[in-house]
C-alpha positions in Angstrom: -27.6 13.4 -20.7 -30.8 12.8 -18.6 -32.2 16.3 -19.2 -35.8 17.0 -20.1 -35.3 20.6 -21.2 -32.6 22.5 -23.0 -29.5 23.4 -20.9 -29.4 26.9 -22.4 -33.0 28.1 -23.2 -33.1 31.3 -25.4 -33.5 34.6 -23.6 -36.5 36.7 -24.7 -35.7 39.8 -26.6 -37.9 42.9 -25.9 -41.4 42.9 -24.4 -43.3 39.6 -24.6 -46.6 40.0 -26.5 -49.5 38.3 -24.9 -52.0 38.4 -27.8 -54.2 35.4 -28.6 -52.2 34.9 -31.8 -49.0 34.5 -29.9 -50.6 32.2 -27.4 -51.9 30.0 -30.2 -48.5 29.7 -31.8 -46.6 29.1 -28.6 -47.3 25.3 -28.3 -46.0 24.7 -31.9 -42.9 26.8 -31.3 -42.2 24.9 -28.1 -42.6 21.5 -29.8 -40.3 22.5 -32.7 -37.7 23.8 -30.3 -37.8 20.7 -28.2 -37.3 18.5 -31.3 -34.4 20.5 -32.5 -32.7 20.4 -29.1 -33.3 16.7 -28.8 -31.6 16.0 -32.1 -28.6 18.2 -31.2 -28.2 16.7 -27.8 -28.4 13.2 -29.0 -25.2 13.5 -31.1 -24.5 10.1 -32.4 -27.4 8.6 -30.6 -25.1 7.0 -28.0 -25.7 7.8 -24.3 -23.1 10.0 -22.6 -20.9 8.0 -20.2 -21.8 8.6 -16.5 -19.1 9.5 -14.0 -19.0 6.0 -12.6 -18.5 4.3 -16.0 -14.9 3.4 -16.7 -13.8 3.9 -20.3 -11.3 1.4 -21.7 -8.3 3.6 -21.0 -4.9 2.4 -20.1 -2.7 3.8 -17.4 0.1 5.9 -19.0 3.5 4.3 -19.3 5.3 4.2 -16.0 8.8 5.9 -15.7 11.6 3.5 -16.5 12.9 1.5 -13.6 16.7 1.9 -13.2 18.0 -1.5 -11.9 20.6 -1.6 -9.2 24.0 -2.9 -10.0 24.5 -6.6 -10.3 20.8 -7.4 -10.0 19.7 -10.5 -11.8 16.0 -10.7 -12.3 15.9 -13.5 -14.9 13.2 -15.9 -13.8 13.1 -18.4 -16.7 10.2 -19.0 -18.9 6.7 -17.4 -18.8 4.2 -18.5 -16.2 1.0 -19.7 -17.8 -0.6 -21.1 -14.7 -0.8 -19.6 -11.2 1.8 -20.8 -8.6 0.7 -23.0 -5.8 1.6 -21.2 -2.6 4.8 -21.6 -0.6 6.3 -24.3 -2.8 6.5 -21.8 -5.6 9.2 -19.4 -4.4 10.3 -17.2 -7.3 13.5 -18.4 -8.9 16.2 -16.1 -10.3 15.4 -13.2 -8.0 18.4 -11.7 -6.3 19.1 -13.2 -2.9 17.9 -10.0 -1.2 14.6 -10.2 -3.0 12.8 -7.9 -5.4 13.2 -4.8 -3.1 16.9 -4.8 -4.0 16.3 -4.6 -7.8 15.9 -0.8 -8.1 18.6 1.8 -7.8 18.3 3.3 -4.3 18.9 6.8 -5.4 16.0 6.6 -7.8 13.8 5.1 -5.2 14.5 7.9 -2.8 13.9 10.7 -5.3 10.7 9.1 -6.8 9.3 8.2 -3.4 9.5 11.9 -2.4 8.0 13.2 -5.6 5.2 10.6 -5.8 4.3 10.6 -2.1 4.9 6.8 -1.8 6.8 5.2 1.2 10.2 4.2 -0.1 9.9 0.6 1.1 6.6 0.1 -0.7 8.0 1.8 -3.9 10.9 -0.7 -3.9 8.4 -3.5 -3.8 6.3 -2.0 -6.6 9.3 -1.4 -8.9 11.0 -4.7 -8.0 7.8 -6.7 -8.8 7.3 -4.9 -12.1 11.0 -5.5 -13.1 10.6 -9.2 -12.2 7.5 -9.5 -14.4 9.2 -7.7 -17.2 11.6 -10.6 -17.4 9.2 -13.3 -16.4 6.2 -12.3 -18.6 7.4 -9.7 -21.1 4.1 -9.8 -22.9 2.3 -8.5 -19.8 3.6 -4.9 -19.9 2.8 -4.3 -16.3 3.9 -0.8 -15.0 4.9 -0.2 -11.4 2.4 2.6 -11.3 -0.5 0.2 -11.6 0.8 -1.8 -8.6 1.2 1.4 -6.7 -2.3 2.4 -7.6 -3.7 -0.8 -6.2 -1.5 -0.5 -3.1 -2.8 3.0 -2.5 -6.5 2.0 -2.9 -6.1 -1.3 -0.8 -4.1 0.0 2.2 -2.8 3.4 1.6 0.6 1.8 0.8 0.5 -0.2 4.0 -0.3 2.8 6.1 -3.9 1.8 7.0 -4.7 2.4 10.7 -1.3 3.9 11.4 0.6 0.9 10.0 4.0 1.3 8.4 6.1 -1.0 6.2 9.3 -1.9 8.1 12.7 -2.2 6.4 12.4 -6.0 6.2 9.1 -5.7 4.4 6.9 -6.8 7.3 4.3 -4.4 8.6 4.3 -2.8 12.0 0.9 -4.4 12.7 -1.4 -6.8 10.7 -3.6 -5.2 8.0 -6.9 -7.1 8.1 -10.2 -6.5 6.3 -13.6 -7.0 8.0 -14.9 -10.5 8.7 -16.5 -11.9 5.6 -19.5 -13.2 7.5 -22.1 -12.0 5.0 -23.4 -9.2 7.1 -21.9 -6.4 4.9 -19.7 -8.3 2.5 -19.5 -11.7 0.9 -19.8 -14.7 3.1 -16.6 -16.8 3.2 -16.1 -19.3 6.0 -12.6 -19.9 7.3 -10.3 -21.5 4.7 -6.9 -21.2 6.5 -7.7 -22.2 10.1 -6.8 -18.6 11.0 -3.2 -18.9 9.8 -3.1 -15.6 8.0 -6.0 -13.7 9.3 -6.2 -14.9 12.9 -9.9 -15.9 12.4 -10.9 -19.5 12.6 -14.6 -18.7 11.8 -14.5 -16.4 8.8 -12.0 -15.3 6.2 -10.6 -11.8 6.1 -8.6 -10.0 3.5 -4.9 -9.9 4.6 -1.9 -7.7 4.2 -1.1 -4.5 2.2 -2.6 -5.9 -1.0 -5.6 -7.4 0.8 -5.6 -11.1 -0.3 -8.3 -13.5 0.9 -6.5 -16.6 2.3 -8.0 -18.9 -0.3 -6.7 -16.7 -3.1 -3.3 -16.5 -1.4 -3.2 -20.3 -1.2 -3.3 -20.5 -5.0 -1.3 -17.4 -5.9 1.1 -16.7 -3.1 4.7 -15.9 -4.2 7.9 -15.4 -2.3 9.2 -12.0 -3.3 11.9 -11.6 -0.6 13.5 -14.9 -1.3 13.1 -16.2 2.3 11.4 -19.4 1.3 8.0 -18.4 2.6 5.0 -16.8 0.8 3.5 -14.4 3.4 0.6 -12.0 2.5 1.7 -9.7 5.3 5.2 -9.3 3.8 5.1 -6.5 1.2 7.5 -8.0 -1.4 5.5 -11.3 -1.3 2.2 -9.5 -1.5 3.2 -7.1 -4.4 4.8 -9.8 -6.5 1.7 -11.9 -6.0 -0.4 -9.0 -7.2 1.8 -8.6 -10.2 1.5 -12.2 -11.2 -2.3 -12.2 -10.6 -2.7 -9.1 -12.9 -0.5 -10.5 -15.6 -2.5 -13.8 -15.7 -5.2 -11.7 -17.4 -2.9 -11.0 -20.4 -1.5 -7.8 -22.0 -1.9 -4.7 -19.9 -0.6 -2.4 -22.7 -4.1 -2.0 -24.1 -7.0 -0.1 -22.5 -9.3 -3.1 -22.5 -6.5 -5.4 -21.3 -5.5 -3.1 -18.4 -9.1 -2.6 -17.3 -9.8 -6.3 -17.4 -6.8 -7.1 -15.3 -7.6 -4.5 -12.6 -11.3 -5.5 -12.7 -10.3 -9.1 -12.0 -8.6 -7.9 -8.8 -11.7 -6.3 -7.6 -15.0 -6.6 -9.5 -16.0 -2.9 -9.3 -16.0 -0.2 -11.9 -15.4 2.5 -9.3 -12.4 0.5 -8.0 -10.9 0.4 -11.5 -11.5 4.2 -11.8 -9.7 4.9 -8.5 -6.7 2.7 -9.5 -6.5 4.4 -12.9 -6.5 7.9 -11.3 -3.8 6.9 -8.9 -1.6 5.2 -11.5 -1.9 8.2 -13.7 -0.9 10.6 -10.9 2.1 8.5 -10.1 3.2 8.3 -13.8 2.9 12.2 -13.9 4.8 12.7 -10.6 
């Protein structure tokens, strides 16, 4: 604690004597009291964590995802390197895409209790189920994906947007121009294909991918042959793969490192942790 005096100074008992003897002893008493308080406050000698510091905690285990009938999410071997855009459509996902992976009744009930739009919850749980088969050593929970989706775009509701039944959004979700005025400076890398800006890059879609990052990581979560950052299944599956590339999320340090890699901010990690925890408890 950054305090210079005891939190709870002793209350005087009775009338305070103002004799010269008392005044002479007072400095010594004050010094001894300060030393004793300092030792007690120091504890182990380690500074007390501030509110903005993120401890190496791990999000609690997400509720089990009940798969829909006849859903095959096998995707072959583990992915050790990031995919390379549109050419890397996910194999093995059911023809309807990851959104069809989870039992609809569970989606409806959980969406209501967690306060998550059902269409976004289907993407979160479907991506987590896909990664469970694709990279079982990752241990990614859907609540982590939901936490990121909440922080990035309010589950695709930013600016009055909604996720439509086909997984597209009612309007594009775009971050500010990365022109260096308030954020990092990144000149256009996609000729405006995804962000509509041929001068500067902008973060795109419900999970807010920069076009250059999408070019490397983009995945096809709805099995239509296109990796589109504006389509929620594609965006969430790409987020899942991006996180799992960091390693095992079942440990506090591993979880924190993965989320921090998504956005290099301790306060961001803390927000995602709080959201993921609330969804796991809902």
